[in-house]
NUMIRO-474918 format. One record per residue: residue number from 1; chain; x, y, z of N, C-alpha, C in turn. Coordinates in Angstrom, 1 decimal. Layout:
# residues N
TORTI, pos, unit, n_c1, n_c2, n_c3, ca_c1, ca_c2, ca_c3, c_c1, c_c2, c_c3
TORTI, NUM, A, X, Y, Z, X, Y, Z, X, Y, Z;
...
This chain:
# residues 186
TORTI, pos, unit, n_c1, n_c2, n_c3, ca_c1, ca_c2, ca_c3, c_c1, c_c2, c_c3
TORTI, 1, A, 46.6, -115.9, -46.8, 46.9, -115.0, -45.7, 47.2, -113.6, -46.2;
TORTI, 2, A, 46.7, -112.6, -45.5, 46.9, -111.2, -45.9, 48.4, -110.8, -45.6;
TORTI, 3, A, 49.0, -110.2, -46.6, 50.5, -109.8, -46.4, 50.7, -108.9, -45.3;
TORTI, 4, A, 49.7, -108.0, -45.0, 49.9, -107.1, -43.9, 49.9, -107.8, -42.5;
TORTI, 5, A, 49.1, -108.9, -42.5, 49.0, -109.8, -41.4, 50.3, -110.5, -41.2;
TORTI, 6, A, 50.9, -110.9, -42.3, 52.2, -111.6, -42.2, 53.2, -110.7, -41.6;
TORTI, 7, A, 53.2, -109.4, -42.1, 54.2, -108.4, -41.6, 54.0, -108.2, -40.1;
TORTI, 8, A, 52.7, -108.1, -39.6, 52.5, -107.9, -38.2, 52.9, -109.1, -37.4;
TORTI, 9, A, 52.7, -110.3, -37.9, 53.1, -111.5, -37.1, 54.6, -111.6, -37.1;
TORTI, 10, A, 55.3, -111.2, -38.2, 56.7, -111.2, -38.2, 57.3, -110.2, -37.2;
TORTI, 11, A, 56.7, -109.0, -37.2, 57.2, -108.0, -36.3, 56.9, -108.4, -34.8;
TORTI, 12, A, 55.8, -109.0, -34.6, 55.5, -109.5, -33.2, 56.5, -110.5, -32.7;
TORTI, 13, A, 56.9, -111.4, -33.6, 57.9, -112.4, -33.3, 59.3, -111.8, -33.0;
TORTI, 14, A, 59.6, -110.8, -33.8, 60.9, -110.1, -33.6, 60.9, -109.3, -32.3;
TORTI, 15, A, 59.8, -108.7, -32.0, 59.6, -107.9, -30.8, 59.8, -108.9, -29.6;
TORTI, 16, A, 59.2, -110.0, -29.7, 59.3, -111.0, -28.6, 60.8, -111.4, -28.4;
TORTI, 17, A, 61.5, -111.6, -29.5, 62.9, -112.0, -29.4, 63.7, -110.9, -28.7;
TORTI, 18, A, 63.4, -109.6, -29.1, 64.1, -108.5, -28.5, 63.8, -108.3, -27.0;
TORTI, 19, A, 62.5, -108.5, -26.6, 62.1, -108.3, -25.2, 62.7, -109.4, -24.4;
TORTI, 20, A, 62.9, -110.6, -24.9, 63.5, -111.7, -24.2, 65.0, -111.3, -23.8;
TORTI, 21, A, 65.6, -110.7, -24.8, 67.0, -110.3, -24.6, 67.1, -109.2, -23.5;
TORTI, 22, A, 66.2, -108.2, -23.6, 66.2, -107.2, -22.5, 66.0, -107.8, -21.2;
TORTI, 23, A, 65.1, -108.8, -21.1, 64.9, -109.5, -19.8, 66.1, -110.2, -19.4;
TORTI, 24, A, 66.8, -110.9, -20.3, 68.0, -111.6, -19.9, 69.1, -110.7, -19.5;
TORTI, 25, A, 69.3, -109.5, -20.2, 70.3, -108.5, -19.8, 70.0, -108.1, -18.4;
TORTI, 26, A, 68.8, -107.9, -18.0, 68.5, -107.4, -16.6, 69.0, -108.4, -15.5;
TORTI, 27, A, 69.1, -109.7, -15.9, 69.5, -110.6, -14.9, 71.0, -110.7, -14.8;
TORTI, 28, A, 71.7, -110.0, -15.6, 73.2, -110.0, -15.5, 73.7, -109.0, -14.5;
TORTI, 29, A, 74.5, -109.4, -13.6, 75.0, -108.6, -12.5, 76.0, -107.5, -13.1;
TORTI, 30, A, 75.7, -106.3, -12.6, 76.6, -105.1, -13.1, 77.3, -104.5, -11.9;
TORTI, 31, A, 77.3, -105.0, -10.7, 78.0, -104.4, -9.6, 77.1, -103.5, -8.8;
TORTI, 32, A, 75.9, -103.3, -9.2, 74.9, -102.6, -8.4, 73.7, -103.5, -8.2;
TORTI, 33, A, 73.0, -103.3, -7.1, 71.9, -104.2, -6.8, 70.7, -103.9, -7.6;
TORTI, 34, A, 70.0, -104.9, -8.1, 68.8, -104.8, -8.8, 67.9, -106.1, -8.5;
TORTI, 35, A, 66.7, -105.9, -8.2, 65.8, -107.1, -8.0, 65.8, -108.0, -9.1;
TORTI, 36, A, 66.0, -107.5, -10.3, 65.9, -108.4, -11.5, 67.0, -109.5, -11.5;
TORTI, 37, A, 68.1, -109.2, -10.7, 69.2, -110.1, -10.5, 68.8, -111.4, -10.0;
TORTI, 38, A, 67.8, -111.4, -9.1, 67.4, -112.7, -8.4, 66.0, -113.1, -8.5;
TORTI, 39, A, 65.1, -112.2, -9.0, 63.7, -112.5, -9.0, 63.2, -113.7, -9.7;
TORTI, 40, A, 64.0, -114.2, -10.7, 63.6, -115.4, -11.5, 64.4, -116.6, -11.1;
TORTI, 41, A, 65.1, -116.6, -10.0, 65.8, -117.8, -9.5, 64.7, -118.8, -9.0;
TORTI, 42, A, 64.9, -120.0, -9.4, 63.9, -121.1, -9.1, 64.2, -121.5, -7.6;
TORTI, 43, A, 63.2, -121.6, -6.8, 63.3, -122.1, -5.4, 62.4, -123.3, -5.3;
TORTI, 44, A, 62.9, -124.3, -4.7, 62.1, -125.5, -4.4, 61.4, -125.2, -3.0;
TORTI, 45, A, 60.1, -124.9, -3.1, 59.3, -124.6, -1.9, 57.9, -125.2, -2.1;
TORTI, 46, A, 57.3, -125.7, -1.0, 56.0, -126.3, -1.0, 55.9, -127.4, -2.0;
TORTI, 47, A, 57.0, -128.1, -2.2, 57.0, -129.3, -3.1, 57.0, -129.0, -4.6;
TORTI, 48, A, 57.3, -127.7, -4.9, 57.3, -127.4, -6.4, 58.4, -126.3, -6.6;
TORTI, 49, A, 58.8, -126.1, -7.8, 59.7, -125.1, -8.2, 59.0, -123.8, -8.4;
TORTI, 50, A, 59.3, -122.7, -7.7, 58.7, -121.4, -7.8, 59.7, -120.4, -8.0;
TORTI, 51, A, 59.3, -119.3, -8.6, 60.2, -118.1, -8.8, 60.4, -117.4, -7.5;
TORTI, 52, A, 61.5, -116.9, -7.2, 61.8, -116.1, -5.9, 60.8, -115.0, -5.8;
TORTI, 53, A, 60.5, -114.3, -6.8, 59.6, -113.1, -6.7, 58.2, -113.6, -6.3;
TORTI, 54, A, 57.8, -114.8, -6.4, 56.5, -115.3, -5.9, 56.6, -115.7, -4.4;
TORTI, 55, A, 57.8, -115.8, -3.9, 57.9, -116.2, -2.5, 58.4, -115.1, -1.5;
TORTI, 56, A, 58.9, -114.0, -2.1, 59.4, -113.0, -1.2, 59.4, -111.6, -1.8;
TORTI, 57, A, 59.5, -110.6, -1.0, 59.6, -109.2, -1.4, 61.1, -108.9, -1.6;
TORTI, 58, A, 61.5, -108.4, -2.7, 62.9, -108.1, -3.0, 63.1, -106.6, -3.1;
TORTI, 59, A, 64.0, -106.0, -2.2, 64.2, -104.6, -2.2, 65.7, -104.2, -2.3;
TORTI, 60, A, 66.0, -103.0, -2.7, 67.4, -102.5, -2.7, 67.5, -101.3, -1.9;
TORTI, 61, A, 67.7, -101.5, -0.5, 67.8, -100.3, 0.3, 69.1, -99.5, 0.1;
TORTI, 62, A, 70.1, -100.1, -0.4, 71.4, -99.4, -0.7, 71.8, -99.9, -2.1;
TORTI, 63, A, 72.7, -99.1, -2.8, 73.1, -99.5, -4.1, 73.8, -100.8, -4.2;
TORTI, 64, A, 74.4, -101.3, -3.2, 75.1, -102.6, -3.2, 74.5, -103.6, -2.3;
TORTI, 65, A, 73.2, -103.6, -2.1, 72.6, -104.5, -1.1, 71.2, -104.9, -1.6;
TORTI, 66, A, 70.9, -106.1, -1.7, 69.6, -106.6, -1.9, 69.0, -107.2, -0.6;
TORTI, 67, A, 67.8, -106.9, -0.3, 67.2, -107.5, 0.9, 66.0, -108.3, 0.4;
TORTI, 68, A, 65.9, -109.6, 0.9, 64.9, -110.5, 0.5, 64.1, -110.8, 1.7;
TORTI, 69, A, 62.8, -110.5, 1.7, 61.9, -110.8, 2.9, 60.9, -111.8, 2.4;
TORTI, 70, A, 61.0, -113.0, 2.9, 60.0, -114.1, 2.5, 58.6, -113.7, 3.0;
TORTI, 71, A, 57.6, -114.0, 2.2, 56.2, -113.8, 2.7, 55.9, -114.8, 3.8;
TORTI, 72, A, 56.5, -116.0, 3.7, 56.2, -117.1, 4.6, 57.6, -117.5, 5.2;
TORTI, 73, A, 57.8, -117.3, 6.5, 59.0, -117.6, 7.2, 59.5, -119.0, 7.0;
TORTI, 74, A, 58.6, -120.0, 6.7, 59.0, -121.4, 6.5, 59.8, -121.6, 5.2;
TORTI, 75, A, 59.7, -120.6, 4.3, 60.5, -120.8, 3.0, 61.9, -120.2, 3.1;
TORTI, 76, A, 62.3, -119.6, 4.3, 63.6, -119.0, 4.4, 64.7, -119.9, 4.0;
TORTI, 77, A, 64.7, -121.1, 4.5, 65.8, -122.1, 4.2, 65.9, -122.4, 2.7;
TORTI, 78, A, 64.7, -122.6, 2.1, 64.6, -122.9, 0.7, 65.2, -121.8, -0.1;
TORTI, 79, A, 64.8, -120.6, 0.2, 65.3, -119.4, -0.5, 66.8, -119.3, -0.4;
TORTI, 80, A, 67.3, -119.4, 0.8, 68.7, -119.3, 1.1, 69.5, -120.4, 0.3;
TORTI, 81, A, 69.0, -121.6, 0.3, 69.6, -122.7, -0.5, 69.7, -122.4, -2.0;
TORTI, 82, A, 68.5, -121.9, -2.5, 68.5, -121.6, -3.9, 69.5, -120.4, -4.3;
TORTI, 83, A, 69.6, -119.5, -3.4, 70.5, -118.4, -3.6, 72.0, -118.9, -3.6;
TORTI, 84, A, 72.3, -119.8, -2.7, 73.6, -120.3, -2.6, 74.0, -121.1, -3.9;
TORTI, 85, A, 73.0, -121.8, -4.4, 73.2, -122.7, -5.6, 73.1, -122.0, -6.9;
TORTI, 86, A, 72.7, -120.7, -6.9, 72.5, -120.0, -8.1, 73.9, -119.6, -8.7;
TORTI, 87, A, 73.9, -119.2, -10.0, 75.2, -118.9, -10.6, 75.6, -117.5, -10.3;
TORTI, 88, A, 75.0, -116.8, -9.4, 75.3, -115.4, -9.0, 76.7, -115.3, -8.3;
TORTI, 89, A, 77.0, -116.3, -7.5, 78.3, -116.3, -6.8, 78.3, -115.3, -5.6;
TORTI, 90, A, 77.1, -115.1, -5.0, 76.9, -114.2, -3.9, 76.4, -115.0, -2.7;
TORTI, 91, A, 77.1, -114.9, -1.5, 76.6, -115.6, -0.4, 75.5, -114.8, 0.4;
TORTI, 92, A, 74.4, -115.4, 0.6, 73.3, -114.8, 1.3, 73.6, -114.8, 2.8;
TORTI, 93, A, 73.2, -113.8, 3.5, 73.3, -113.7, 5.0, 71.9, -113.6, 5.6;
TORTI, 94, A, 71.6, -114.7, 6.3, 70.2, -114.6, 7.0, 70.3, -113.8, 8.2;
TORTI, 95, A, 69.4, -112.8, 8.3, 69.4, -111.9, 9.4, 68.0, -111.8, 10.0;
TORTI, 96, A, 67.6, -112.7, 10.9, 66.3, -112.8, 11.5, 65.3, -113.2, 10.4;
TORTI, 97, A, 64.4, -112.3, 10.0, 63.3, -112.6, 9.1, 63.6, -112.2, 7.7;
TORTI, 98, A, 64.9, -111.7, 7.4, 65.3, -111.3, 6.1, 66.6, -111.9, 5.7;
TORTI, 99, A, 66.8, -111.9, 4.4, 68.1, -112.4, 3.8, 68.8, -111.2, 3.2;
TORTI, 100, A, 70.0, -111.0, 3.5, 70.8, -109.9, 2.9, 71.7, -110.4, 1.9;
TORTI, 101, A, 71.7, -109.8, 0.7, 72.6, -110.2, -0.4, 73.6, -109.0, -0.7;
TORTI, 102, A, 74.8, -109.0, -0.1, 75.7, -107.9, -0.4, 76.3, -108.1, -1.8;
TORTI, 103, A, 76.2, -107.1, -2.6, 76.7, -107.2, -4.0, 78.1, -106.7, -4.0;
TORTI, 104, A, 79.1, -107.6, -4.2, 80.5, -107.1, -4.2, 80.9, -106.4, -5.5;
TORTI, 105, A, 82.0, -105.7, -5.4, 82.5, -105.0, -6.6, 83.0, -106.1, -7.6;
TORTI, 106, A, 82.8, -105.9, -8.9, 83.2, -106.9, -9.8, 84.7, -106.7, -10.2;
TORTI, 107, A, 85.4, -107.8, -10.3, 86.8, -107.7, -10.8, 86.8, -107.5, -12.3;
TORTI, 108, A, 88.0, -107.0, -12.8, 88.1, -106.7, -14.2, 87.9, -108.0, -15.0;
TORTI, 109, A, 88.4, -109.1, -14.5, 88.2, -110.4, -15.2, 86.8, -110.8, -15.3;
TORTI, 110, A, 86.1, -110.6, -14.2, 84.7, -111.0, -14.1, 83.8, -110.1, -15.0;
TORTI, 111, A, 84.2, -108.8, -15.1, 83.5, -107.9, -16.0, 83.6, -108.4, -17.5;
TORTI, 112, A, 84.8, -108.8, -17.8, 85.1, -109.3, -19.2, 84.3, -110.5, -19.5;
TORTI, 113, A, 84.2, -111.4, -18.5, 83.4, -112.6, -18.7, 81.9, -112.3, -18.8;
TORTI, 114, A, 81.4, -111.3, -18.1, 80.0, -110.9, -18.2, 79.7, -110.3, -19.6;
TORTI, 115, A, 80.7, -109.5, -20.1, 80.5, -108.9, -21.4, 80.5, -110.0, -22.5;
TORTI, 116, A, 81.3, -111.0, -22.3, 81.2, -112.2, -23.3, 79.9, -112.8, -23.2;
TORTI, 117, A, 79.4, -113.0, -22.0, 78.0, -113.6, -21.8, 76.9, -112.8, -22.4;
TORTI, 118, A, 76.9, -111.5, -22.2, 75.8, -110.7, -22.8, 76.0, -110.6, -24.4;
TORTI, 119, A, 77.2, -110.7, -24.9, 77.4, -110.7, -26.3, 76.8, -112.0, -26.9;
TORTI, 120, A, 76.9, -113.1, -26.2, 76.3, -114.4, -26.6, 74.8, -114.2, -26.6;
TORTI, 121, A, 74.3, -113.6, -25.5, 72.8, -113.4, -25.4, 72.3, -112.6, -26.6;
TORTI, 122, A, 73.1, -111.5, -26.9, 72.7, -110.7, -28.0, 72.7, -111.4, -29.4;
TORTI, 123, A, 73.7, -112.3, -29.5, 73.7, -113.1, -30.8, 72.6, -114.0, -30.9;
TORTI, 124, A, 72.2, -114.6, -29.7, 71.0, -115.5, -29.7, 69.8, -114.8, -30.1;
TORTI, 125, A, 69.7, -113.5, -29.6, 68.5, -112.7, -30.0, 68.5, -112.4, -31.5;
TORTI, 126, A, 69.6, -112.1, -32.0, 69.7, -111.9, -33.5, 69.3, -113.1, -34.3;
TORTI, 127, A, 69.7, -114.3, -33.8, 69.3, -115.5, -34.4, 67.7, -115.7, -34.4;
TORTI, 128, A, 67.1, -115.3, -33.3, 65.7, -115.4, -33.2, 65.0, -114.4, -34.2;
TORTI, 129, A, 65.6, -113.2, -34.3, 65.1, -112.2, -35.2, 65.2, -112.7, -36.6;
TORTI, 130, A, 66.3, -113.2, -37.0, 66.5, -113.8, -38.3, 65.6, -114.9, -38.6;
TORTI, 131, A, 65.3, -115.7, -37.6, 64.4, -116.9, -37.7, 63.0, -116.4, -38.0;
TORTI, 132, A, 62.6, -115.3, -37.3, 61.3, -114.7, -37.6, 61.2, -114.1, -39.0;
TORTI, 133, A, 62.3, -113.6, -39.5, 62.4, -113.1, -40.8, 62.2, -114.2, -41.8;
TORTI, 134, A, 62.9, -115.3, -41.6, 62.8, -116.5, -42.5, 61.4, -117.0, -42.5;
TORTI, 135, A, 60.8, -117.1, -41.3, 59.4, -117.6, -41.3, 58.4, -116.7, -42.0;
TORTI, 136, A, 58.6, -115.4, -41.9, 57.8, -114.4, -42.6, 57.9, -114.6, -44.1;
TORTI, 137, A, 59.2, -114.7, -44.5, 59.5, -114.8, -46.0, 58.9, -116.1, -46.5;
TORTI, 138, A, 59.0, -117.2, -45.7, 58.4, -118.5, -46.2, 56.9, -118.4, -46.4;
TORTI, 139, A, 56.2, -117.7, -45.5, 54.7, -117.5, -45.6, 54.4, -116.7, -46.8;
TORTI, 140, A, 55.2, -115.6, -47.1, 55.0, -114.8, -48.3, 55.2, -115.7, -49.6;
TORTI, 141, A, 56.2, -116.5, -49.6, 56.5, -117.3, -50.8, 55.3, -118.3, -51.0;
TORTI, 142, A, 54.8, -118.8, -49.9, 53.7, -119.8, -50.0, 52.5, -119.0, -50.5;
TORTI, 143, A, 52.2, -117.8, -50.1, 51.1, -117.0, -50.5, 51.2, -116.7, -52.0;
TORTI, 144, A, 52.5, -116.5, -52.5, 52.7, -116.2, -53.9, 52.4, -117.5, -54.7;
TORTI, 145, A, 52.8, -118.6, -54.3, 52.6, -119.9, -55.0, 51.1, -120.2, -55.1;
TORTI, 146, A, 50.4, -119.9, -54.0, 48.9, -120.1, -54.0, 48.2, -119.1, -54.9;
TORTI, 147, A, 48.9, -118.1, -55.4, 48.3, -117.2, -56.3, 47.7, -116.0, -55.6;
TORTI, 148, A, 48.0, -115.8, -54.4, 47.4, -114.7, -53.6, 48.1, -113.4, -53.8;
TORTI, 149, A, 49.4, -113.5, -54.2, 50.2, -112.3, -54.3, 51.0, -112.3, -55.6;
TORTI, 150, A, 51.2, -111.1, -56.2, 52.1, -111.0, -57.4, 53.5, -111.0, -56.9;
TORTI, 151, A, 54.4, -111.2, -57.9, 55.8, -111.2, -57.6, 56.3, -109.9, -57.1;
TORTI, 152, A, 55.8, -108.8, -57.7, 56.2, -107.4, -57.3, 55.7, -107.2, -55.8;
TORTI, 153, A, 54.5, -107.6, -55.5, 54.0, -107.4, -54.1, 54.9, -108.2, -53.1;
TORTI, 154, A, 55.3, -109.4, -53.5, 56.1, -110.2, -52.6, 57.5, -109.5, -52.4;
TORTI, 155, A, 58.0, -109.0, -53.5, 59.3, -108.3, -53.4, 59.2, -107.1, -52.5;
TORTI, 156, A, 58.1, -106.4, -52.6, 57.9, -105.2, -51.7, 57.8, -105.6, -50.2;
TORTI, 157, A, 57.0, -106.7, -50.0, 56.9, -107.1, -48.6, 58.2, -107.7, -48.0;
TORTI, 158, A, 59.0, -108.3, -48.9, 60.3, -108.8, -48.5, 61.2, -107.7, -48.0;
TORTI, 159, A, 61.1, -106.6, -48.7, 61.9, -105.4, -48.3, 61.4, -104.9, -47.0;
TORTI, 160, A, 60.1, -104.9, -46.8, 59.6, -104.4, -45.5, 60.1, -105.3, -44.3;
TORTI, 161, A, 60.1, -106.6, -44.6, 60.5, -107.6, -43.6, 62.0, -107.3, -43.3;
TORTI, 162, A, 62.8, -107.1, -44.3, 64.2, -106.8, -44.1, 64.4, -105.5, -43.3;
TORTI, 163, A, 63.6, -104.5, -43.6, 63.7, -103.3, -42.8, 63.4, -103.6, -41.3;
TORTI, 164, A, 62.4, -104.4, -41.0, 62.1, -104.8, -39.7, 63.3, -105.5, -39.0;
TORTI, 165, A, 63.8, -106.4, -39.8, 65.0, -107.2, -39.3, 66.1, -106.3, -38.9;
TORTI, 166, A, 66.4, -105.3, -39.8, 67.5, -104.4, -39.6, 67.2, -103.5, -38.3;
TORTI, 167, A, 66.0, -103.1, -38.2, 65.6, -102.2, -37.1, 65.7, -103.0, -35.7;
TORTI, 168, A, 65.3, -104.2, -35.7, 65.4, -105.0, -34.4, 66.8, -105.4, -34.1;
TORTI, 169, A, 67.6, -105.7, -35.1, 69.0, -106.0, -34.9, 69.7, -104.8, -34.3;
TORTI, 170, A, 69.4, -103.6, -34.8, 70.0, -102.4, -34.3, 69.5, -102.2, -32.8;
TORTI, 171, A, 68.3, -102.5, -32.5, 67.8, -102.3, -31.1, 68.6, -103.3, -30.2;
TORTI, 172, A, 68.9, -104.5, -30.7, 69.7, -105.4, -29.9, 71.1, -104.9, -29.7;
TORTI, 173, A, 71.7, -104.4, -30.8, 73.0, -103.8, -30.7, 73.1, -102.6, -29.7;
TORTI, 174, A, 72.1, -101.8, -29.8, 72.0, -100.6, -28.9, 71.9, -101.0, -27.4;
TORTI, 175, A, 71.1, -102.0, -27.2, 70.9, -102.5, -25.8, 72.2, -103.2, -25.3;
TORTI, 176, A, 72.9, -103.9, -26.2, 74.1, -104.5, -25.9, 75.2, -103.5, -25.5;
TORTI, 177, A, 75.2, -102.4, -26.3, 76.2, -101.3, -26.0, 75.9, -100.7, -24.6;
TORTI, 178, A, 74.7, -100.4, -24.3, 74.3, -99.8, -23.0, 74.7, -100.8, -21.9;
TORTI, 179, A, 74.4, -102.1, -22.0, 74.6, -103.0, -20.9, 76.1, -103.2, -20.8;
TORTI, 180, A, 76.9, -103.3, -21.9, 78.3, -103.4, -21.8, 79.0, -102.2, -21.1;
TORTI, 181, A, 78.5, -101.0, -21.4, 79.0, -99.8, -20.7, 78.7, -99.9, -19.2;
TORTI, 182, A, 77.5, -100.4, -18.9, 77.1, -100.5, -17.5, 78.0, -101.5, -16.7;
TORTI, 183, A, 78.3, -102.6, -17.4, 79.1, -103.6, -16.8, 80.6, -103.1, -16.6;
TORTI, 184, A, 81.1, -102.5, -17.6, 82.5, -102.1, -17.5, 82.8, -100.8, -16.7;
TORTI, 185, A, 81.7, -100.1, -16.3, 81.8, -98.9, -15.5, 82.2, -99.4, -14.1;
TORTI, 186, A, 83.3, -98.8, -13.5, 83.8, -99.2, -12.2, 83.1, -98.4, -11.1;
């Protein structure tokens, strides 16, 4: 396998790990309304588990209010049930053909819990990035054993992979700092 191809695959795996973290961060409540908060909640509708974003239009008419408008009125009860059972801790209010989700102010204790949660997510992301590094290094070592690469070339590519690892770890840390500041902002 071509070493440049190994580098590209390793970087792609690291990018995927980072993007997953950004997506997870978006689902963490910060005290202001965001459709990302609820769009991936699983709803039992039509005899199958579906994501909320597939069943309804989610809007934020005010900074502390989410409005969910089901595409099909028959799914209203299913969506309401899924929202009540979700880990958000927000009670939905059915208002005719829409569901209102008022986003309450976060308590100091809840903010600290959320920060612990996002730090855990960031650490999981770093584990994914390091795993991608390890996989890339393993493929390099295998290519060296098969005689496709010199020892110097392998060392050079190992340094490149380490640079990628450091860069993606920094991206995760930067995203964590931004999200933490967002959560702690009153």
